[in-house]
N, C-alpha and C positions, 0 to 999 in steps of 0.2 A: 086153448087148453092142451091140444096135442103137443105143441112145441114146448109148453111148460113141462110136461111129463118127460118128453124125450131128452130135453136138456138137463133135467134133474138127474137122470140116470148117468149121463156122462160126467156130471160133477161128482157123483158118488164114486165112480171108478177112479177118478183122479185123486180125490182125497184119501180113499182107501189105500191106494198104492203108495202115496207119499207117507202116510202115517205108519203103514207096515214097515217101511224102510227105517224111519226114525225111531219107531217104538222098539224095534229089535235091538238097536244100538243102545238106547237108553235103559231098557230093562236089564240088559246084561251088566250095565255099569252101576245100577242102583243097588240098594241094600237088599239082602236076602232074608231079613227078619220076617217071621210070620206075624201077621196082624189080622185083626178081625175087620171084616167089611161091614157096611151098613151100620156105622156107629151112630148115625142120626136117623130119626124116624122120618119116613117119607110123608109127604102131604097126603091127606085124605079128603076128598070132596064128596059130600052127600049128593046123590042124584046124578052123578056122572057115570059114564060107561066104564065098566071094568073089563079090561082087555088083557089077554094072556097069550104069549108066544111060548109054547111048551119048551122047557129046558133053556130058555133064553131070558125072558123078562116078563113082568106084568106091570101095568100102569093104568091110569085113568085118562079119559078124554071127555070133553064137554058134550052134552046131548045135541049140540048144534052140528056135530060131525058124525060121520058114518064110515065104516070100513068099506073100502072100495070093492065093488062086486057088481053083479048084474050086468046090464047092457053096457055100462060105462067101462067096466073091467074088460069085457069082451072087445070093446073098441080099442082100449089102450094095448091089450095083448096083440091085437091085429097090427097095430102100428109098429110094435116091436118086431113082429115077424117080417113085415114089409121092409123095414129099414135095417133088419138084421142086427138089432140091438140085443146083445146077450145078457145084459145086466138088468135086474129089476129089484125093487125093494122087497124085503120079506113081508112087509105090511105097509099099506097106504091108507091113511084116513083123509077124508075130504069133506067139503061142505055137504050137509045133509040134503038129500034130494037129487044129487048128481047121478047116482046110480040109475035112477029112473028118468034121467035127462030132463028133469024139471026145469022149465025156462028161467025161473028166478035163480035157481042154484047155478045154472050155466053162466049167469052174469057175475058170479062171485068167484073168488079164488082163495083157497086156504088148503094147506097140506101139512100132514105129519107123515114123514117117511122114516121107517125103521129098518135098518139093515144090520146083519151080524156077519162078520168075517170069521170063519173057523180057522184056528191055528193048532199047533201042537202044544202039549203040556208045558206051561211056563214060558211060552213064546212072548207073551205080553206081560206088562206089569199087572199087579193086583189092583182091584178096584180102588182101594184106599191108599195105594202107594203112589206118591206124587212123582210124575215123570220128570226126569232131569234134563229137559231141553235147554240148550244154550241159546243165547240171543241170536247167534248166527244161524242155528238150526230153525228157530221160529221164523226168522227173516226169510230163509230159503223156502220154507213151506208157503209162506205168504206170497212170495214173489212168483213161484211156479203156479200156485193156485189162481192168482189174479190174472196172470198171462193167459192161462187156459180159459178162464171164464170170459175174458175179453174177446175171445174168438166167437163167442155165442151171444154175449149180452153187452149192453152198455152198462158199465159199472158206474153208478152215480155217487156212491159213497163206499169207502172201505175202512173197516175198523181193525185195529191191531189184534192179532191172535192172542188169546189169553188162556191161562190154565185156571179153571174154576173148580171149586169144591162144592159139590151138590149132594146133600144127604150123606156126607162123610166120604163120598167117592170123588175122584178127580176126573175132569174132562177137559179136552182141548176145545176151545170155543172159537168158531169162525163166524163173523157177522159182516153182512154187506147189504147194500141196496142195489137193485139191478132193474133193468127193463130190457125188453126185446129190442133189437136194433131198429126194427121197423115200427115199433109202437112205444110211445112214451106213456107207460102205465106202470109205475114203480112197484116192485115187490121187495119186501123186507125179508131177508133170509138169515137164519141162525142155525149153524150145524154144531152139534156136540158129539165128540168122539171119546168113548170110554174104553180103556183097556181092561180086560177081565181075565187075566192069567192065560187062558187058551182061546179066548175070543176077543174080538174088538167090535163094539157096538157104535153105529153111527146113526144119530137121530137128527133129522132136518125138519125144522119148523119154518113155514113160510106163509105169508099172506100179502094180499094186495094192500099197498099203503093207504089207498083211499078208503079201505074198509078196516082201518086200524081199530076203530071203536067196536067193531064186531068180534075181532079175534085176539088182539094183543094181550089183554088181561088174562084170558083163559090159557093161551099158549105159554105165557110166562109161568103159569102154574103147572101145566102138563109135565114139564121136565122134572119138576120136584116130586112127582108121584111115582117115578120109575123105581122099580126094585129088580135087580138083575140076579139071575141064578148063578 
């Protein structure tokens, strides 16, 4: 569990730096026309948790998850201090019961990590403005991301980066299967990066592949519930 959290923070740093570099270039080259965001209604799930990050976003999560806190958050914060890891997600959700170190929850693995990079006014594209990445730029992001990830994980499968439209907003989608080099226990990871004019939102959804029946259907819906400010 400790390694999962620590390695996820390093992945966030890498992806954020890469995307800031490419986003700045492509936003300046794209159209300046004003358009309305959120042109499509987000998904709404009855009985799910309603989560809000003030001035950033709101979304829903299944009741099988919880916001990281309590003893487990203290543990992960201590790990960051010991290893001098400066980065952390703005919000982490995990399998319910892990905060209290429940034995059953500790045997599972599921995460939703939400992070926002603050920029200056107009630094990033608008939510519903499709980024104009060239094939060469996407290939470069893929190559650098994969090389960095391979320093920490065994990459079992790698899927091409795509630009996806979700609720009328555009996101860069990165998907792969990985395992720790010392343990064959595959984790399926999907990262969505949304540009939002003066912010960039990175949402990472991951779960242990052997627990696919517990998490996949719900996590596929979670990304569709996001509404950004």
